[in-house]
N, CA, C and O of each residue as an XYZ file, in Angstrom:
516
protein
N      92.135    135.443      3.962
C      91.625    134.149      4.168
C      90.170    133.976      4.031
O      89.574    134.913      4.563
N      89.442    133.152      3.533
C      88.204    133.154      3.066
C      87.553    132.159      4.301
O      87.828    131.065      4.795
N      86.641    133.097      4.465
C      85.607    132.698      5.780
C      85.011    131.654      5.072
O      84.368    131.877      4.047
N      85.196    130.336      5.608
C      84.799    128.843      5.228
C      83.992    127.845      6.251
O      84.751    127.076      6.842
N      82.744    127.720      6.542
C      82.170    126.871      7.587
C      81.518    125.798      6.813
O      80.777    126.064      5.867
N      81.783    124.538      7.206
C      80.760    123.446      6.914
C      81.125    122.354      7.887
O      82.006    122.223      8.737
N      79.801    121.385      7.311
C      79.198    120.321      8.027
C      79.088    119.109      6.422
O      78.071    119.260      5.744
N      79.671    118.493      6.149
C      79.290    117.714      4.949
C      78.997    118.887      3.748
O      78.448    118.566      2.694
N      79.258    119.731      3.919
C      78.861    121.122      2.766
C      79.967    122.243      3.597
O      80.519    122.215      4.697
N      79.957    123.300      2.349
C      80.569    124.597      3.010
C      79.565    125.604      2.536
O      78.761    125.622      1.605
N      79.968    126.647      3.739
C      79.487    127.891      3.057
C      80.607    128.875      3.264
O      81.313    129.061      4.255
N      80.597    129.458      2.089
C      81.563    130.472      1.493
C      81.431    131.952      2.128
O      80.391    132.441      1.685
N      81.958    132.675      2.825
C      81.956    134.391      2.994
C      80.103    134.552      3.558
O      79.438    135.579      3.424
N      79.607    133.245      4.177
C      78.491    133.194      4.832
C      76.960    133.738      3.637
O      75.918    134.260      4.033
N      77.310    133.399      2.199
C      76.487    134.010      1.153
C      76.684    132.883     -0.088
O      75.780    132.821     -0.921
N      77.685    132.119     -0.206
C      77.744    130.631     -1.107
C      77.576    129.267     -0.384
O      77.852    129.049      0.795
N      77.121    128.464     -1.208
C      76.795    127.360     -0.223
C      76.946    126.144     -1.615
O      76.224    125.926     -2.588
N      78.197    125.554     -1.154
C      78.697    124.638     -2.034
C      79.418    123.183     -1.626
O      80.225    123.053     -0.705
N      78.951    122.116     -2.512
C      79.270    120.797     -2.016
C      78.217    120.175     -1.220
O      78.475    119.182     -0.541
N      76.927    120.739     -1.257
C      75.760    120.127     -0.814
C      75.125    118.853     -1.573
O      75.395    118.592     -2.746
N      74.290    118.124     -0.807
C      73.507    117.367     -0.883
C      72.086    117.951     -1.663
O      71.760    117.707     -2.824
N      71.418    118.711     -0.770
C      70.228    119.293     -1.013
C      70.710    121.143     -1.100
O      71.640    121.687     -0.506
N      69.722    121.755     -2.028
C      70.317    123.397     -2.029
C      69.424    123.620     -0.831
O      68.603    122.866     -0.309
N      69.899    125.187     -0.449
C      69.516    125.791      0.605
C      69.071    126.982      0.261
O      70.002    127.668     -0.161
N      67.842    127.650      0.254
C      67.555    128.805     -0.479
C      67.830    130.211      0.045
O      67.539    131.268     -0.514
N      68.580    129.996      1.481
C      69.583    130.947      2.037
C      70.584    131.616      1.403
O      70.899    132.785      1.625
N      71.311    130.547      0.260
C      72.111    130.995     -0.129
C      72.241    131.095     -1.595
O      71.284    130.812     -2.316
N      73.522    131.532     -2.137
C      73.162    131.173     -3.345
C      74.243    129.845     -3.514
O      75.341    129.671     -2.987
N      73.543    129.066     -4.379
C      73.838    127.302     -4.584
C      74.809    127.274     -5.667
O      74.621    127.462     -6.869
N      76.061    126.964     -4.929
C      76.994    126.399     -6.312
C      77.300    125.273     -6.467
O      77.999    124.738     -5.607
N      76.786    124.390     -7.858
C      76.886    122.805     -7.936
C      78.461    122.730     -8.010
O      79.404    123.494     -8.216
N      78.264    121.555     -7.765
C      79.934    120.501     -8.307
C      80.089    119.985     -9.869
O      81.114    119.895    -10.546
N      78.694    119.673    -10.215
C      78.731    119.461    -11.710
C      77.803    120.299    -12.262
O      77.031    121.080    -11.707
N      78.002    119.990    -13.680
C      77.096    120.614    -14.449
C      75.851    120.063    -14.557
O      75.673    118.846    -14.506
N      74.807    121.014    -14.731
C      73.127    120.584    -14.804
C      72.693    120.359    -16.241
O      73.450    120.292    -17.209
N      71.204    120.237    -16.247
C      70.905    120.137    -17.157
C      71.153    121.000    -18.680
O      71.726    122.027    -18.316
N      71.055    121.040    -19.603
C      71.031    121.832    -20.855
C      69.610    122.848    -20.573
O      69.556    124.076    -20.504
N      68.652    121.954    -20.460
C      67.435    122.822    -20.348
C      66.507    122.732    -19.157
O      66.276    121.623    -18.676
N      66.007    123.730    -18.694
C      65.474    123.513    -17.187
C      64.112    124.306    -17.945
O      64.099    125.334    -18.622
N      62.885    123.304    -17.500
C      61.957    123.574    -17.629
C      60.812    124.832    -16.897
O      59.849    125.458    -17.341
N      61.711    124.762    -15.219
C      60.940    125.653    -14.181
C      62.477    126.006    -13.481
O      63.474    125.287    -13.409
N      62.230    127.547    -12.949
C      63.097    128.515    -12.462
C      63.086    127.763    -10.918
O      62.034    127.779    -10.280
N      64.176    127.175    -10.412
C      64.082    126.858     -8.703
C      63.650    128.336     -7.750
O      63.984    129.500     -7.972
N      63.056    127.948     -6.980
C      62.689    129.129     -6.166
C      64.026    130.028     -5.581
O      63.918    131.238     -5.382
N      65.316    129.270     -5.329
C      66.439    129.970     -4.861
C      67.564    130.025     -5.959
O      67.654    129.321     -6.965
N      68.356    130.975     -5.551
C      69.906    131.258     -6.515
C      70.486    129.703     -7.043
O      70.759    128.927     -6.127
N      70.593    129.438     -7.795
C      71.794    128.343     -8.241
C      72.241    128.609     -9.596
O      71.576    128.900    -10.590
N      73.714    128.426     -9.425
C      74.624    128.216    -10.775
C      75.035    126.584    -10.629
O      75.343    125.870     -9.674
N      74.868    126.360    -12.153
C      74.831    124.727    -12.122
C      75.361    124.711    -13.622
O      75.628    123.573    -14.008
N      75.579    125.753    -14.582
C      75.837    125.779    -15.840
C      76.939    126.812    -15.989
O      77.087    127.782    -15.246
N      77.781    126.460    -17.151
C      79.027    127.485    -17.409
C      78.289    128.853    -17.630
O      77.139    129.016    -18.039
N      79.371    129.958    -17.204
C      78.775    131.263    -17.809
C      79.001    132.356    -16.775
O      79.600    132.057    -15.743
N      78.534    133.701    -16.983
C      78.762    134.824    -16.092
C      77.685    134.968    -15.476
O      76.625    134.987    -16.101
N      77.735    135.125    -13.865
C      76.631    135.519    -13.438
C      76.834    136.496    -12.160
O      77.833    136.503    -11.441
N      75.592    137.389    -12.008
C      75.737    138.622    -10.922
C      74.621    138.300     -9.700
O      73.487    138.755     -9.856
N      74.837    137.744     -8.833
C      73.523    137.772     -8.119
C      73.734    138.396     -6.770
O      74.814    138.248     -6.198
N      72.951    138.950     -6.341
C      73.405    139.942     -4.948
C      74.319    140.939     -5.229
O      74.290    141.816     -4.365
N      74.953    141.096     -5.929
C      76.162    142.173     -6.203
C      77.386    141.126     -6.084
O      78.505    141.486     -5.722
N      77.094    139.915     -6.392
C      78.259    138.739     -6.503
C      78.725    138.612     -7.714
O      77.948    138.086     -8.512
N      79.974    138.998     -8.188
C      80.084    138.292     -9.298
C      80.775    136.905     -9.465
O      81.726    136.504     -8.793
N      80.112    136.208    -10.516
C      80.572    134.472    -10.773
C      80.491    134.359    -11.872
O      79.537    134.794    -12.516
N      81.595    133.671    -12.429
C      82.323    133.275    -13.577
C      82.220    131.478    -13.236
O      82.648    130.815    -12.292
N      81.451    131.098    -14.478
C      81.422    129.589    -13.873
C      82.176    128.686    -15.014
O      81.670    128.661    -16.136
N      83.322    127.977    -14.767
C      83.693    127.185    -15.987
C      83.717    126.001    -16.073
O      84.122    125.525    -15.013
N      83.417    125.025    -17.030
C      83.010    123.301    -16.983
C      84.690    122.803    -17.178
O      85.443    123.188    -18.073
N      84.940    122.070    -16.331
C      86.295    121.521    -16.354
C      85.945    119.850    -16.714
O      84.761    119.570    -16.905
N      86.774    118.973    -16.785
C      86.713    117.701    -17.048
C      86.289    117.050    -16.336
O      86.432    117.489    -15.195
N      85.520    115.648    -16.415
C      84.241    115.041    -15.819
C      83.079    115.799    -15.302
O      82.518    115.426    -14.272
N      82.655    116.930    -16.016
C      81.470    117.857    -16.152
C      81.516    118.407    -14.867
O      80.435    118.557    -14.299
N      83.006    118.889    -14.029
C      83.002    119.356    -12.812
C      83.040    121.119    -13.153
O      83.604    121.741    -14.053
N      82.249    121.536    -12.102
C      82.233    122.925    -12.057
C      83.327    123.836    -11.618
O      83.764    123.601    -10.491
N      83.955    125.007    -12.392
C      84.885    125.432    -11.376
C      84.612    127.093    -11.449
O      84.218    127.507    -12.539
N      84.758    127.882    -10.574
C      84.342    129.421    -10.251
C      85.307    130.360     -9.992
O      86.194    130.274     -9.143
N      85.075    131.366    -10.847
C      85.810    132.417     -9.962
C      84.470    133.532     -9.506
O      83.395    133.766    -10.057
N      85.070    134.036     -8.319
C      84.228    134.745     -7.500
C      84.329    135.925     -7.005
O      85.460    136.231     -6.630
N      83.443    136.754     -6.872
C      84.315    138.315     -6.920
C      83.144    138.744     -5.855
O      82.011    139.064     -6.213
N      83.619    138.700     -4.393
C      82.714    138.895     -3.384
C      83.340    139.377     -2.308
O      84.235    138.627     -1.921
N      83.163    140.616     -1.514
C      83.380    141.251     -0.626
C      85.104    141.723     -0.849
O      86.023    141.367     -0.110
N      85.218    142.550     -1.986
C      86.420    143.088     -2.241
C      87.469    141.986     -2.812
O      88.541    142.427     -3.226
N      87.242    140.585     -2.866
C      88.131    139.331     -2.803
C      88.129    138.992     -4.223
O      87.304    139.496     -4.986
N      88.983    138.191     -4.596
C      88.432    137.260     -6.148
C      88.970    135.888     -5.718
O      90.090    135.463     -5.434
N      87.841    135.403     -5.776
C      87.982    133.862     -5.043
C      88.017    132.593     -6.047
O      86.917    132.265     -6.491
N      88.947    131.967     -6.390
C      88.699    130.733     -7.424
C      88.325    129.379     -6.723
O      89.127    128.951     -5.893
N      87.335    128.762     -6.945
C      87.221    127.352     -6.404
C      87.541    126.146     -7.390
O      86.763    125.697     -8.232
N      88.481    125.829     -7.199
C      89.011    124.951     -8.390
C      88.548    122.936     -7.827
O      88.756    122.209     -6.855
N      88.047    122.869     -8.805
C      88.266    121.154     -8.677
C      88.762    120.217     -9.813
O      88.924    119.000     -9.732
N      88.996    121.112    -11.013
C      89.579    120.120    -12.325
C      91.259    120.794    -12.539
O      91.547    121.989    -12.475
N      91.945    119.966    -12.730
C      93.260    120.237    -13.019
C      93.426    121.240    -14.251
O      94.323    122.083    -14.266
N      92.346    121.066    -15.454
C      92.744    121.473    -16.592
C      92.211    122.815    -16.607
O      92.383    123.287    -17.730
N      91.623    123.646    -15.813
C      90.856    124.778    -15.882
C      92.274    125.497    -15.468
O      92.265    126.658    -15.877
N      93.253    125.227    -14.915
C      94.577    126.040    -14.142
C      95.305    126.436    -15.403
O      96.415    126.933    -15.219
N      94.895    126.311    -16.637
C      95.507    126.597    -17.470
C      95.357    127.909    -18.261
O      96.126    128.599    -18.931
N      93.878    127.986    -17.869
C      93.111    129.458    -18.458
C      93.772    130.482    -17.905
O      94.480    130.419    -16.900
N      93.487    131.659    -18.722
C      94.155    132.878    -18.759
C      93.177    133.844    -17.466
O      93.610    134.742    -16.744
N      92.187    133.443    -17.503
C      90.962    134.124    -16.494
C      91.563    134.018    -15.131
O      91.237    134.827    -14.262
N      92.116    133.405    -14.981
C      92.312    132.436    -13.347
C      93.649    133.333    -12.810
O      93.931    133.188    -11.621
N      94.378    134.130    -13.511
C      95.625    135.027    -12.909
C      95.400    135.721    -11.828
O      95.974    135.631    -10.743
N      94.421    136.525    -12.196
C      94.228    137.658    -11.319
C      93.427    137.447    -10.163
O      92.691    138.347     -9.757
N      93.505    136.268     -9.556
C      92.661    135.909     -8.525
C      93.484    135.994     -7.021
O      94.705    135.846     -7.052
N      92.916    136.195     -5.917
C      93.934    136.386     -4.931
C      93.883    135.303     -3.452
O      94.482    135.292     -2.376
N      92.776    134.419     -4.129
C      92.766    133.366     -3.118
C      92.197    132.109     -3.948
O      91.243    132.136     -4.725
N      92.870    131.175     -3.662
C      92.316    129.667     -4.437
C      91.790    128.972     -3.506
O      92.206    129.076     -2.352
N      90.773    128.132     -3.839
C      89.989    127.326     -3.084
C      89.753    126.076     -3.562
O      88.867    126.146     -4.414
N      90.258    124.623     -3.357
C      90.669    123.805     -3.998
C      90.036    122.181     -3.360
O      90.061    121.925     -2.156
N      89.720    121.614     -3.972
C      89.111    120.243     -3.491
C      89.709    118.878     -3.470
O      89.297    117.841     -2.949
N      90.736    119.121     -4.136
C      92.004    117.995     -4.274
C      93.573    118.094     -4.117
O      94.217    119.080     -4.475
N      93.959    117.290     -3.708
C      95.452    117.663     -3.501
C      96.578    117.386     -4.790
O      97.803    117.278     -4.723
N      95.593    117.311     -6.076
C      96.354    116.940     -7.089
C      96.310    118.482     -7.784
O      97.139    118.876     -8.603
N      95.059    119.340     -7.235
C      94.927    120.275     -7.587
C      96.303    121.488     -6.938
O      96.999    122.181     -7.681
N      96.358    121.470     -6.010
C      97.426    121.900     -5.089
C      98.773    121.706     -5.535
O      99.664    122.540     -5.380
N      98.920    120.498     -6.139
C     100.383    120.383     -6.545
C     100.648    120.675     -7.726
O     101.823    120.654     -8.091
N      99.314    121.121     -8.872
C      99.701    121.940     -9.974
C      99.519    123.152     -9.482
O      99.869    123.985    -10.318
N      99.173    123.578     -8.612
C      99.199    125.247     -8.494
C     100.892    125.288     -7.969
O     101.413    126.349     -8.312
N     101.707    124.486     -7.322
C     102.821    124.849     -6.998
C     103.670    124.477     -8.447
O     104.637    125.200     -8.688
N     103.396    123.545     -9.271
C     104.211    123.315    -10.330
C     104.172    124.274    -11.323
O     105.015    124.262    -12.219
N     102.982    125.398    -11.256
C     102.508    126.664    -12.013
C     103.424    127.762    -11.648
O     103.842    128.692    -12.338
N     103.669    127.424    -10.283
C     104.296    128.880     -9.367
C     103.241    129.813     -9.331
O     103.478    131.015     -9.452
N     101.871    129.290     -9.147
C     100.649    130.522     -8.915
C     100.755    130.868     -7.258
O     101.028    130.166     -6.285
N     100.482    131.981     -7.384
C     100.720    132.850     -6.039
C      99.724    133.084     -5.111
O      98.840    132.246     -5.288
N      99.520    133.657     -4.419
C      98.444    133.753     -3.540
C      98.036    132.934     -2.605
O      98.584    131.845     -2.432
N      97.030    133.352     -1.889
C      96.763    132.127     -0.434
C      95.905    131.267     -1.278
O      95.271    131.624     -2.271
N      95.973    129.975     -0.704
C      95.028    128.687     -0.940
C      94.503    128.206      0.253
O      95.046    128.577      1.293
N      93.780    127.631      0.292
C      92.900    126.683      1.180
C      92.306    125.527      0.400
O      92.014    125.633     -0.791
N      92.118    124.289      1.191
C      91.365    123.229      0.637
C      90.171    123.103      1.535
O      90.198    123.203      2.762
N      89.227    122.896      0.864
C      87.694    122.488      1.017
C      87.783    120.745      1.338
O      87.599    119.814      0.555
N      88.061    120.731      2.482
C      87.306    119.101      2.994
C      86.563    119.125      4.192
O      86.425    119.952      5.093
N      86.097    117.940      3.950
C      84.977    117.944      5.334
C      85.787    117.501      6.674
O      86.950    117.110      6.577
N      85.132    117.579      7.915
C      86.164    117.306      8.776
C      85.550    115.924      9.176
O      84.404    115.669      8.806
N      86.218    115.081      9.868
C      85.701    113.718     10.227
C      85.680    113.186     11.455
O      85.230    112.054     11.630
């Protein structure tokens, strides 16, 4: 199981911050949608808002762009390989085959995971009401 805490945002494994309105400098901030192509100033906090491969504080992160500019992540943290999925279209990528945990934001993603018969644990990221 992936350690997730939330309150209108999610903190994954006490190191990654996702689904936020405002970034938090205490964590590695994972954007939900793609950022600007050009950034003229670097933020004072760790931020991933563009597709690519990153290594921040010993955490390996691959970021993939999906439909509607949604970002999807493969995160290598605490000897776990986690896939954070927002877009159905990225489920077809080969890179995602070797993950052990799948975190998703939409039930359509869970249905597609079932359809593709992908194994390993999965967990929905949803806000408490």
